[in-house]
A tleap script that builds the chain and sets N, CA, C and O, in Angstrom:
source leaprc.protein.ff14SB
mol = sequence {
  NGLY ALA ALA ARG MET CYS ALA ALA TYR LEU
  GLN GLN MET ALA GLY ASP ARG TYR GLU ALA
  LEU ALA ALA ALA LEU GLU PRO ALA GLU GLY
  PHE ARG SER GLU ALA ALA SER ALA LEU SER
  GLU ASP GLY LEU THR VAL THR ASP ASP PRO
  GLY ARG LYS MET THR PRO ASP LEU ALA ASP
  ILE VAL ASP ARG ILE VAL THR LEU GLY PHE
  THR LEU ASN PRO GLU VAL ALA ARG ASP VAL
  PRO ARG GLU GLU TRP GLY ILE PRO ASP PRO
  ALA GLY ARG GLN LEU ARG GLU VAL ARG ILE
  ILE ARG ASP THR ILE ARG ARG LEU VAL GLU
  LYS LEU VAL ALA ARG LEU ASP THR GLU ALA
  ALA VAL CARG
}
set mol.1.N position { 32.463 45.725 21.760 }
set mol.1.CA position { 33.344 46.412 22.661 }
set mol.1.C position { 32.987 46.237 24.127 }
set mol.1.O position { 33.843 45.876 24.935 }
set mol.2.N position { 31.732 46.490 24.479 }
set mol.2.CA position { 31.324 46.424 25.879 }
set mol.2.C position { 31.414 44.991 26.403 }
set mol.2.O position { 31.817 44.776 27.546 }
set mol.3.N position { 31.041 44.011 25.579 }
set mol.3.CA position { 31.094 42.610 26.030 }
set mol.3.C position { 32.545 42.200 26.322 }
set mol.3.O position { 32.822 41.517 27.308 }
set mol.4.N position { 33.448 42.622 25.461 }
set mol.4.CA position { 34.860 42.277 25.695 }
set mol.4.C position { 35.427 43.022 26.900 }
set mol.4.O position { 36.294 42.504 27.604 }
set mol.5.N position { 34.935 44.239 27.136 }
set mol.5.CA position { 35.351 44.955 28.339 }
set mol.5.C position { 34.909 44.187 29.568 }
set mol.5.O position { 35.679 44.024 30.514 }
set mol.6.N position { 33.672 43.714 29.559 }
set mol.6.CA position { 33.166 42.920 30.693 }
set mol.6.C position { 33.998 41.667 30.900 }
set mol.6.O position { 34.379 41.339 32.023 }
set mol.7.N position { 34.275 40.973 29.809 }
set mol.7.CA position { 35.072 39.743 29.901 }
set mol.7.C position { 36.462 40.025 30.465 }
set mol.7.O position { 36.976 39.257 31.279 }
set mol.8.N position { 37.058 41.112 30.036 }
set mol.8.CA position { 38.406 41.453 30.518 }
set mol.8.C position { 38.386 41.728 32.011 }
set mol.8.O position { 39.278 41.280 32.732 }
set mol.9.N position { 37.385 42.458 32.486 }
set mol.9.CA position { 37.281 42.734 33.919 }
set mol.9.C position { 36.977 41.467 34.720 }
set mol.9.O position { 37.517 41.271 35.809 }
set mol.10.N position { 36.114 40.613 34.179 }
set mol.10.CA position { 35.809 39.375 34.890 }
set mol.10.C position { 37.053 38.520 35.038 }
set mol.10.O position { 37.303 37.974 36.113 }
set mol.11.N position { 37.838 38.394 33.973 }
set mol.11.CA position { 39.073 37.591 34.052 }
set mol.11.C position { 40.058 38.199 35.041 }
set mol.11.O position { 40.729 37.478 35.778 }
set mol.12.N position { 40.146 39.554 35.057 }
set mol.12.CA position { 41.062 40.208 35.975 }
set mol.12.C position { 40.624 39.987 37.436 }
set mol.12.O position { 41.449 39.680 38.296 }
set mol.13.N position { 39.342 40.145 37.698 }
set mol.13.CA position { 38.850 40.093 39.077 }
set mol.13.C position { 38.666 38.683 39.604 }
set mol.13.O position { 38.868 38.432 40.792 }
set mol.14.N position { 38.288 37.764 38.735 }
set mol.14.CA position { 37.949 36.420 39.196 }
set mol.14.C position { 39.050 35.397 38.927 }
set mol.14.O position { 39.016 34.286 39.455 }
set mol.15.N position { 40.016 35.774 38.112 }
set mol.15.CA position { 41.076 34.817 37.816 }
set mol.15.C position { 40.502 33.572 37.165 }
set mol.15.O position { 39.712 33.653 36.224 }
set mol.16.N position { 40.912 32.409 37.682 }
set mol.16.CA position { 40.437 31.159 37.077 }
set mol.16.C position { 39.154 30.613 37.724 }
set mol.16.O position { 38.729 29.500 37.415 }
set mol.17.N position { 38.543 31.394 38.615 }
set mol.17.CA position { 37.289 30.930 39.240 }
set mol.17.C position { 36.143 30.879 38.251 }
set mol.17.O position { 35.272 30.016 38.358 }
set mol.18.N position { 36.129 31.790 37.290 }
set mol.18.CA position { 35.055 31.854 36.297 }
set mol.18.C position { 35.654 32.140 34.937 }
set mol.18.O position { 36.720 32.746 34.826 }
set mol.19.N position { 34.957 31.697 33.906 }
set mol.19.CA position { 35.396 31.954 32.537 }
set mol.19.C position { 34.376 32.857 31.851 }
set mol.19.O position { 33.174 32.604 31.922 }
set mol.20.N position { 34.838 33.879 31.205 }
set mol.20.CA position { 33.973 34.808 30.491 }
set mol.20.C position { 34.010 34.501 28.994 }
set mol.20.O position { 35.075 34.280 28.418 }
set mol.21.N position { 32.851 34.492 28.391 }
set mol.21.CA position { 32.738 34.350 26.928 }
set mol.21.C position { 32.017 35.594 26.429 }
set mol.21.O position { 30.819 35.755 26.662 }
set mol.22.N position { 32.732 36.461 25.752 }
set mol.22.CA position { 32.127 37.674 25.194 }
set mol.22.C position { 31.544 37.350 23.842 }
set mol.22.O position { 32.219 36.778 22.986 }
set mol.23.N position { 30.278 37.719 23.646 }
set mol.23.CA position { 29.612 37.476 22.364 }
set mol.23.C position { 28.624 38.599 22.119 }
set mol.23.O position { 28.217 39.303 23.043 }
set mol.24.N position { 28.243 38.755 20.850 }
set mol.24.CA position { 27.294 39.811 20.473 }
set mol.24.C position { 26.389 39.297 19.360 }
set mol.24.O position { 26.736 38.370 18.628 }
set mol.25.N position { 25.224 39.921 19.254 }
set mol.25.CA position { 24.320 39.575 18.155 }
set mol.25.C position { 24.940 39.944 16.814 }
set mol.25.O position { 24.783 39.227 15.826 }
set mol.26.N position { 25.652 41.079 16.791 }
set mol.26.CA position { 26.368 41.534 15.608 }
set mol.26.C position { 27.809 41.858 16.011 }
set mol.26.O position { 28.134 43.020 16.259 }
set mol.27.N position { 28.665 40.853 16.078 }
set mol.27.CA position { 30.024 41.089 16.565 }
set mol.27.C position { 30.842 41.966 15.630 }
set mol.27.O position { 30.668 41.943 14.412 }
set mol.28.N position { 31.725 42.729 16.224 }
set mol.28.CA position { 32.622 43.605 15.469 }
set mol.28.C position { 33.731 42.782 14.828 }
set mol.28.O position { 34.034 41.674 15.270 }
set mol.29.N position { 34.318 43.327 13.804 }
set mol.29.CA position { 35.428 42.661 13.120 }
set mol.29.C position { 36.687 42.642 13.986 }
set mol.29.O position { 37.528 41.756 13.838 }
set mol.30.N position { 36.817 43.596 14.872 }
set mol.30.CA position { 37.965 43.681 15.755 }
set mol.30.C position { 37.587 44.483 16.994 }
set mol.30.O position { 36.473 44.995 17.102 }
set mol.31.N position { 38.525 44.583 17.920 }
set mol.31.CA position { 38.244 45.314 19.154 }
set mol.31.C position { 38.361 46.800 18.893 }
set mol.31.O position { 39.368 47.248 18.344 }
set mol.32.N position { 37.383 47.559 19.262 }
set mol.32.CA position { 37.328 49.004 18.987 }
set mol.32.C position { 38.450 49.739 19.698 }
set mol.32.O position { 38.740 49.473 20.864 }
set mol.33.N position { 39.077 50.666 18.984 }
set mol.33.CA position { 40.220 51.377 19.537 }
set mol.33.C position { 39.850 52.198 20.762 }
set mol.33.O position { 40.653 52.306 21.689 }
set mol.34.N position { 38.648 52.782 20.792 }
set mol.34.CA position { 38.268 53.592 21.955 }
set mol.34.C position { 38.108 52.709 23.198 }
set mol.34.O position { 38.460 53.124 24.302 }
set mol.35.N position { 37.582 51.506 23.022 }
set mol.35.CA position { 37.444 50.588 24.167 }
set mol.35.C position { 38.825 50.096 24.599 }
set mol.35.O position { 39.097 49.982 25.794 }
set mol.36.N position { 39.692 49.808 23.639 }
set mol.36.CA position { 41.057 49.358 23.959 }
set mol.36.C position { 41.811 50.436 24.747 }
set mol.36.O position { 42.508 50.131 25.714 }
set mol.37.N position { 41.666 51.698 24.325 }
set mol.37.CA position { 42.333 52.802 25.031 }
set mol.37.C position { 41.846 52.927 26.464 }
set mol.37.O position { 42.642 53.091 27.388 }
set mol.38.N position { 40.543 52.851 26.643 }
set mol.38.CA position { 39.989 52.986 27.997 }
set mol.38.C position { 40.428 51.825 28.885 }
set mol.38.O position { 40.735 52.032 30.059 }
set mol.39.N position { 40.462 50.617 28.345 }
set mol.39.CA position { 40.915 49.476 29.142 }
set mol.39.C position { 42.398 49.578 29.469 }
set mol.39.O position { 42.820 49.224 30.569 }
set mol.40.N position { 43.184 50.059 28.520 }
set mol.40.CA position { 44.622 50.146 28.772 }
set mol.40.C position { 44.923 51.114 29.914 }
set mol.40.O position { 45.922 50.954 30.615 }
set mol.41.N position { 44.072 52.109 30.101 }
set mol.41.CA position { 44.256 53.023 31.243 }
set mol.41.C position { 44.110 52.297 32.570 }
set mol.41.O position { 44.643 52.739 33.588 }
set mol.42.N position { 43.383 51.175 32.558 }
set mol.42.CA position { 43.229 50.344 33.765 }
set mol.42.C position { 44.187 49.167 33.777 }
set mol.42.O position { 44.091 48.289 34.634 }
set mol.43.N position { 45.118 49.150 32.820 }
set mol.43.CA position { 46.118 48.087 32.775 }
set mol.43.C position { 45.633 46.788 32.159 }
set mol.43.O position { 46.252 45.742 32.354 }
set mol.44.N position { 44.535 46.837 31.418 }
set mol.44.CA position { 43.996 45.630 30.775 }
set mol.44.C position { 44.220 45.695 29.269 }
set mol.44.O position { 44.185 46.768 28.665 }
set mol.45.N position { 44.447 44.542 28.684 }
set mol.45.CA position { 44.569 44.461 27.237 }
set mol.45.C position { 43.616 43.384 26.725 }
set mol.45.O position { 43.317 42.412 27.419 }
set mol.46.N position { 43.152 43.580 25.504 }
set mol.46.CA position { 42.279 42.614 24.846 }
set mol.46.C position { 42.819 42.432 23.434 }
set mol.46.O position { 43.183 43.410 22.781 }
set mol.47.N position { 42.874 41.195 22.960 }
set mol.47.CA position { 43.371 40.956 21.610 }
set mol.47.C position { 42.373 41.507 20.579 }
set mol.47.O position { 41.169 41.582 20.824 }
set mol.48.N position { 42.902 41.875 19.461 }
set mol.48.CA position { 42.095 42.486 18.400 }
set mol.48.C position { 41.577 41.416 17.443 }
set mol.48.O position { 41.767 41.515 16.230 }
set mol.49.N position { 40.927 40.403 17.987 }
set mol.49.CA position { 40.349 39.338 17.168 }
set mol.49.C position { 38.917 39.704 16.784 }
set mol.49.O position { 38.298 40.560 17.415 }
set mol.50.N position { 38.397 39.047 15.744 }
set mol.50.CA position { 36.974 39.265 15.438 }
set mol.50.C position { 36.102 38.828 16.620 }
set mol.50.O position { 36.453 37.904 17.353 }
set mol.51.N position { 34.980 39.497 16.791 }
set mol.51.CA position { 34.076 39.155 17.883 }
set mol.51.C position { 33.395 37.816 17.659 }
set mol.51.O position { 33.397 37.278 16.552 }
set mol.52.N position { 32.823 37.295 18.707 }
set mol.52.CA position { 32.106 36.017 18.663 }
set mol.52.C position { 30.606 36.307 18.561 }
set mol.52.O position { 30.098 37.203 19.236 }
set mol.53.N position { 29.911 35.560 17.732 }
set mol.53.CA position { 28.477 35.742 17.560 }
set mol.53.C position { 27.721 34.971 18.641 }
set mol.53.O position { 28.029 33.812 18.915 }
set mol.54.N position { 26.733 35.620 19.252 }
set mol.54.CA position { 25.875 34.943 20.228 }
set mol.54.C position { 24.908 34.056 19.470 }
set mol.54.O position { 24.108 34.531 18.663 }
set mol.55.N position { 24.992 32.769 19.738 }
set mol.55.CA position { 24.126 31.797 19.079 }
set mol.55.C position { 23.406 30.981 20.141 }
set mol.55.O position { 23.842 30.951 21.292 }
set mol.56.N position { 22.321 30.326 19.781 }
set mol.56.CA position { 21.664 29.436 20.741 }
set mol.56.C position { 22.599 28.345 21.262 }
set mol.56.O position { 22.524 27.985 22.437 }
set mol.57.N position { 23.480 27.813 20.410 }
set mol.57.CA position { 24.419 26.782 20.859 }
set mol.57.C position { 25.386 27.329 21.911 }
set mol.57.O position { 25.681 26.651 22.895 }
set mol.58.N position { 25.880 28.551 21.706 }
set mol.58.CA position { 26.754 29.158 22.682 }
set mol.58.C position { 25.996 29.409 23.990 }
set mol.58.O position { 26.506 29.133 25.075 }
set mol.59.N position { 24.785 29.930 23.873 }
set mol.59.CA position { 23.982 30.212 25.063 }
set mol.59.C position { 23.700 28.942 25.871 }
set mol.59.O position { 23.551 29.002 27.092 }
set mol.60.N position { 23.628 27.797 25.192 }
set mol.60.CA position { 23.332 26.544 25.890 }
set mol.60.C position { 24.471 26.022 26.737 }
set mol.60.O position { 24.243 25.161 27.588 }
set mol.61.N position { 25.702 26.511 26.541 }
set mol.61.CA position { 26.838 25.974 27.296 }
set mol.61.C position { 27.259 26.848 28.474 }
set mol.61.O position { 28.210 26.511 29.179 }
set mol.62.N position { 26.574 27.951 28.694 }
set mol.62.CA position { 26.993 28.861 29.758 }
set mol.62.C position { 26.123 28.713 30.995 }
set mol.62.O position { 25.010 28.192 30.933 }
set mol.63.N position { 26.654 29.185 32.131 }
set mol.63.CA position { 25.943 29.112 33.406 }
set mol.63.C position { 25.163 30.370 33.713 }
set mol.63.O position { 24.261 30.352 34.551 }
set mol.64.N position { 25.503 31.480 33.037 }
set mol.64.CA position { 24.819 32.767 33.260 }
set mol.64.C position { 25.026 33.615 32.021 }
set mol.64.O position { 26.082 33.573 31.389 }
set mol.65.N position { 24.009 34.380 31.685 }
set mol.65.CA position { 24.085 35.284 30.546 }
set mol.65.C position { 23.871 36.706 31.048 }
set mol.65.O position { 22.891 36.995 31.736 }
set mol.66.N position { 24.794 37.581 30.697 }
set mol.66.CA position { 24.656 39.010 30.996 }
set mol.66.C position { 24.541 39.713 29.663 }
set mol.66.O position { 25.482 39.701 28.869 }
set mol.67.N position { 23.392 40.329 29.406 }
set mol.67.CA position { 23.236 41.108 28.185 }
set mol.67.C position { 23.509 42.565 28.510 }
set mol.67.O position { 23.202 43.044 29.601 }
set mol.68.N position { 24.087 43.254 27.552 }
set mol.68.CA position { 24.544 44.611 27.819 }
set mol.68.C position { 23.657 45.673 27.182 }
set mol.68.O position { 23.236 46.610 27.861 }
set mol.69.N position { 23.368 45.544 25.905 }
set mol.69.CA position { 22.594 46.585 25.242 }
set mol.69.C position { 21.429 46.028 24.471 }
set mol.69.O position { 20.840 46.729 23.648 }
set mol.70.N position { 21.080 44.770 24.721 }
set mol.70.CA position { 19.969 44.159 23.996 }
set mol.70.C position { 19.292 43.164 24.912 }
set mol.70.O position { 19.835 42.798 25.954 }
set mol.71.N position { 18.115 42.730 24.527 }
set mol.71.CA position { 17.413 41.694 25.271 }
set mol.71.C position { 17.482 40.411 24.464 }
set mol.71.O position { 17.062 40.384 23.307 }
set mol.72.N position { 17.997 39.365 25.049 }
set mol.72.CA position { 18.118 38.079 24.385 }
set mol.72.C position { 16.751 37.418 24.335 }
set mol.72.O position { 15.995 37.458 25.306 }
set mol.73.N position { 16.445 36.821 23.220 }
set mol.73.CA position { 15.184 36.088 23.087 }
set mol.73.C position { 15.005 35.157 24.279 }
set mol.73.O position { 15.890 34.348 24.559 }
set mol.74.N position { 13.874 35.249 24.995 }
set mol.74.CA position { 13.688 34.422 26.187 }
set mol.74.C position { 13.663 32.928 25.901 }
set mol.74.O position { 13.843 32.124 26.816 }
set mol.75.N position { 13.444 32.541 24.646 }
set mol.75.CA position { 13.446 31.115 24.303 }
set mol.75.C position { 14.867 30.566 24.215 }
set mol.75.O position { 15.061 29.352 24.284 }
set mol.76.N position { 15.858 31.435 24.063 }
set mol.76.CA position { 17.247 30.999 23.996 }
set mol.76.C position { 17.751 30.743 25.409 }
set mol.76.O position { 17.676 31.617 26.274 }
set mol.77.N position { 18.260 29.550 25.635 }
set mol.77.CA position { 18.809 29.171 26.954 }
set mol.77.C position { 17.815 29.527 28.068 }
set mol.77.O position { 18.148 30.236 29.018 }
set mol.78.N position { 16.623 29.030 27.927 }
set mol.78.CA position { 15.512 29.358 28.823 }
set mol.78.C position { 15.849 29.169 30.309 }
set mol.78.O position { 15.405 29.952 31.149 }
set mol.79.N position { 16.622 28.147 30.629 }
set mol.79.CA position { 16.891 27.835 32.049 }
set mol.79.C position { 18.168 28.463 32.583 }
set mol.79.O position { 18.556 28.189 33.719 }
set mol.80.N position { 18.826 29.294 31.796 }
set mol.80.CA position { 20.075 29.926 32.217 }
set mol.80.C position { 19.754 31.258 32.894 }
set mol.80.O position { 19.057 32.093 32.318 }
set mol.81.N position { 20.261 31.463 34.123 }
set mol.81.CA position { 20.041 32.770 34.761 }
set mol.81.C position { 20.621 33.881 33.899 }
set mol.81.O position { 21.678 33.722 33.289 }
set mol.82.N position { 19.911 35.020 33.855 }
set mol.82.CA position { 20.386 36.131 33.027 }
set mol.82.C position { 20.175 37.461 33.731 }
set mol.82.O position { 19.311 37.620 34.594 }
set mol.83.N position { 20.989 38.386 33.328 }
set mol.83.CA position { 20.919 39.764 33.806 }
set mol.83.C position { 20.987 40.677 32.594 }
set mol.83.O position { 21.681 40.385 31.620 }
set mol.84.N position { 20.262 41.783 32.665 }
set mol.84.CA position { 20.331 42.789 31.604 }
set mol.84.C position { 20.881 44.066 32.221 }
set mol.84.O position { 20.280 44.635 33.132 }
set mol.85.N position { 22.035 44.514 31.715 }
set mol.85.CA position { 22.707 45.676 32.289 }
set mol.85.C position { 22.446 46.966 31.543 }
set mol.85.O position { 22.683 48.035 32.105 }
set mol.86.N position { 21.976 46.927 30.324 }
set mol.86.CA position { 21.675 48.159 29.575 }
set mol.86.C position { 22.867 49.060 29.356 }
set mol.86.O position { 22.762 50.275 29.518 }
set mol.87.N position { 24.004 48.483 28.988 }
set mol.87.CA position { 25.229 49.241 28.750 }
set mol.87.C position { 25.274 49.685 27.283 }
set mol.87.O position { 25.087 48.855 26.394 }
set mol.88.N position { 25.515 50.952 27.014 }
set mol.88.CA position { 25.604 51.404 25.618 }
set mol.88.C position { 26.889 50.904 24.959 }
set mol.88.O position { 27.890 50.648 25.627 }
set mol.89.N position { 26.836 50.773 23.652 }
set mol.89.CA position { 28.007 50.363 22.869 }
set mol.89.C position { 29.024 51.512 22.872 }
set mol.89.O position { 28.661 52.647 22.563 }
set mol.90.N position { 30.287 51.240 23.213 }
set mol.90.CA position { 31.277 52.306 23.214 }
set mol.90.C position { 31.758 52.707 21.815 }
set mol.90.O position { 32.463 53.706 21.679 }
set mol.91.N position { 31.400 51.968 20.799 }
set mol.91.CA position { 31.883 52.225 19.440 }
set mol.91.C position { 31.539 53.626 18.979 }
set mol.91.O position { 30.387 54.055 19.048 }
set mol.92.N position { 32.558 54.338 18.505 }
set mol.92.CA position { 32.350 55.661 17.945 }
set mol.92.C position { 32.147 56.787 18.939 }
set mol.92.O position { 31.901 57.924 18.537 }
set mol.93.N position { 32.244 56.501 20.208 }
set mol.93.CA position { 32.042 57.519 21.239 }
set mol.93.C position { 33.368 58.194 21.596 }
set mol.93.O position { 34.447 57.651 21.361 }
set mol.94.N position { 33.254 59.379 22.162 }
set mol.94.CA position { 34.421 60.093 22.671 }
set mol.94.C position { 35.037 59.315 23.824 }
set mol.94.O position { 34.327 58.616 24.546 }
set mol.95.N position { 36.339 59.427 24.004 }
set mol.95.CA position { 37.024 58.677 25.053 }
set mol.95.C position { 36.432 58.958 26.435 }
set mol.95.O position { 36.329 58.044 27.253 }
set mol.96.N position { 36.041 60.206 26.710 }
set mol.96.CA position { 35.462 60.497 28.038 }
set mol.96.C position { 34.166 59.717 28.265 }
set mol.96.O position { 33.889 59.300 29.389 }
set mol.97.N position { 33.367 59.514 27.209 }
set mol.97.CA position { 32.148 58.701 27.320 }
set mol.97.C position { 32.491 57.229 27.525 }
set mol.97.O position { 31.851 56.534 28.315 }
set mol.98.N position { 33.517 56.760 26.798 }
set mol.98.CA position { 33.928 55.372 26.926 }
set mol.98.C position { 34.462 55.100 28.322 }
set mol.98.O position { 34.271 54.007 28.855 }
set mol.99.N position { 35.130 56.080 28.922 }
set mol.99.CA position { 35.606 55.916 30.305 }
set mol.99.C position { 34.443 55.735 31.272 }
set mol.99.O position { 34.534 54.943 32.210 }
set mol.100.N position { 33.360 56.458 31.052 }
set mol.100.CA position { 32.170 56.293 31.901 }
set mol.100.C position { 31.590 54.901 31.726 }
set mol.100.O position { 31.233 54.246 32.705 }
set mol.101.N position { 31.494 54.451 30.494 }
set mol.101.CA position { 31.005 53.091 30.223 }
set mol.101.C position { 31.934 52.074 30.877 }
set mol.101.O position { 31.463 51.134 31.519 }
set mol.102.N position { 33.246 52.247 30.726 }
set mol.102.CA position { 34.234 51.351 31.336 }
set mol.102.C position { 34.080 51.292 32.847 }
set mol.102.O position { 34.084 50.208 33.430 }
set mol.103.N position { 33.943 52.453 33.489 }
set mol.103.CA position { 33.827 52.492 34.940 }
set mol.103.C position { 32.527 51.846 35.415 }
set mol.103.O position { 32.491 51.200 36.463 }
set mol.104.N position { 31.464 52.026 34.636 }
set mol.104.CA position { 30.179 51.385 34.968 }
set mol.104.C position { 30.307 49.877 34.858 }
set mol.104.O position { 29.851 49.138 35.731 }
set mol.105.N position { 30.929 49.429 33.780 }
set mol.105.CA position { 31.148 47.988 33.573 }
set mol.105.C position { 31.989 47.425 34.719 }
set mol.105.O position { 31.655 46.373 35.264 }
set mol.106.N position { 33.066 48.102 35.091 }
set mol.106.CA position { 33.922 47.617 36.183 }
set mol.106.C position { 33.124 47.429 37.462 }
set mol.106.O position { 33.249 46.402 38.129 }
set mol.107.N position { 32.293 48.427 37.812 }
set mol.107.CA position { 31.488 48.316 39.053 }
set mol.107.C position { 30.485 47.164 38.957 }
set mol.107.O position { 30.310 46.418 39.920 }
set mol.108.N position { 29.834 47.014 37.816 }
set mol.108.CA position { 28.871 45.924 37.660 }
set mol.108.C position { 29.548 44.557 37.710 }
set mol.108.O position { 28.998 43.619 38.286 }
set mol.109.N position { 30.719 44.433 37.121 }
set mol.109.CA position { 31.445 43.170 37.164 }
set mol.109.C position { 31.914 42.867 38.594 }
set mol.109.O position { 31.875 41.715 39.025 }
set mol.110.N position { 32.350 43.885 39.322 }
set mol.110.CA position { 32.719 43.677 40.735 }
set mol.110.C position { 31.546 43.086 41.507 }
set mol.110.O position { 31.712 42.141 42.278 }
set mol.111.N position { 30.366 43.647 41.296 }
set mol.111.CA position { 29.163 43.140 41.976 }
set mol.111.C position { 28.816 41.730 41.518 }
set mol.111.O position { 28.417 40.893 42.328 }
set mol.112.N position { 28.964 41.462 40.226 }
set mol.112.CA position { 28.690 40.132 39.700 }
set mol.112.C position { 29.628 39.096 40.317 }
set mol.112.O position { 29.179 38.031 40.742 }
set mol.113.N position { 30.907 39.394 40.368 }
set mol.113.CA position { 31.876 38.458 40.940 }
set mol.113.C position { 31.552 38.202 42.413 }
set mol.113.O position { 31.634 37.065 42.877 }
set mol.114.N position { 31.191 39.235 43.136 }
set mol.114.CA position { 30.817 39.050 44.551 }
set mol.114.C position { 29.593 38.127 44.673 }
set mol.114.O position { 29.557 37.250 45.536 }
set mol.115.N position { 28.592 38.333 43.803 }
set mol.115.CA position { 27.395 37.448 43.835 }
set mol.115.C position { 27.759 36.013 43.457 }
set mol.115.O position { 27.301 35.064 44.093 }
set mol.116.N position { 28.587 35.858 42.417 }
set mol.116.CA position { 28.983 34.504 42.014 }
set mol.116.C position { 29.754 33.806 43.134 }
set mol.116.O position { 29.541 32.622 43.395 }
set mol.117.N position { 30.650 34.540 43.793 }
set mol.117.CA position { 31.405 33.971 44.915 }
set mol.117.C position { 30.465 33.539 46.051 }
set mol.117.O position { 30.646 32.482 46.655 }
set mol.118.N position { 29.461 34.377 46.328 }
set mol.118.CA position { 28.513 34.057 47.388 }
set mol.118.C position { 27.705 32.813 46.988 }
set mol.118.O position { 27.516 31.907 47.799 }
set mol.119.N position { 27.240 32.777 45.757 }
set mol.119.CA position { 26.485 31.610 45.287 }
set mol.119.C position { 27.339 30.336 45.355 }
set mol.119.O position { 26.845 29.280 45.750 }
set mol.120.N position { 28.600 30.433 44.975 }
set mol.120.CA position { 29.491 29.274 44.999 }
set mol.120.C position { 29.732 28.801 46.424 }
set mol.120.O position { 29.864 27.600 46.660 }
set mol.121.N position { 29.791 29.727 47.380 }
set mol.121.CA position { 30.024 29.367 48.770 }
set mol.121.C position { 28.822 28.662 49.384 }
set mol.121.O position { 28.971 27.863 50.308 }
set mol.122.N position { 27.632 28.957 48.873 }
set mol.122.CA position { 26.403 28.369 49.408 }
set mol.122.C position { 26.181 26.957 48.875 }
set mol.122.O position { 25.530 26.141 49.526 }
set mol.123.N position { 26.723 26.671 47.692 }
set mol.123.CA position { 26.527 25.339 47.081 }
set mol.123.C position { 27.176 24.237 47.812 }
set mol.123.O position { 27.082 23.082 47.399 }
savepdb mol mol.pdb
quit
């Protein structure tokens, strides 16, 4: 849920400048209804597809890894810049809690996009 929320905000804020790949160590079978409800309040939708599993192969093709509620093995994608945000899983939480998670994710993604834009401008 949280990874897909991040991806949805990144796509909304960055458009085609960056591509988000949401993945999890244990992906959900579908998008959680509480996360979908919270995103819809912000005008965002996410398809209810099965989640994507984070694998070493997937980690090898990305330019940056943002982990939300776990620490990725440091041997995986060793040279890829990473951030750990410590976001709790919204699954099974009350909507008011999911809104707090959503708002935190939105603020963190805003900051990430600003940093990525700055890095891109310096290159």
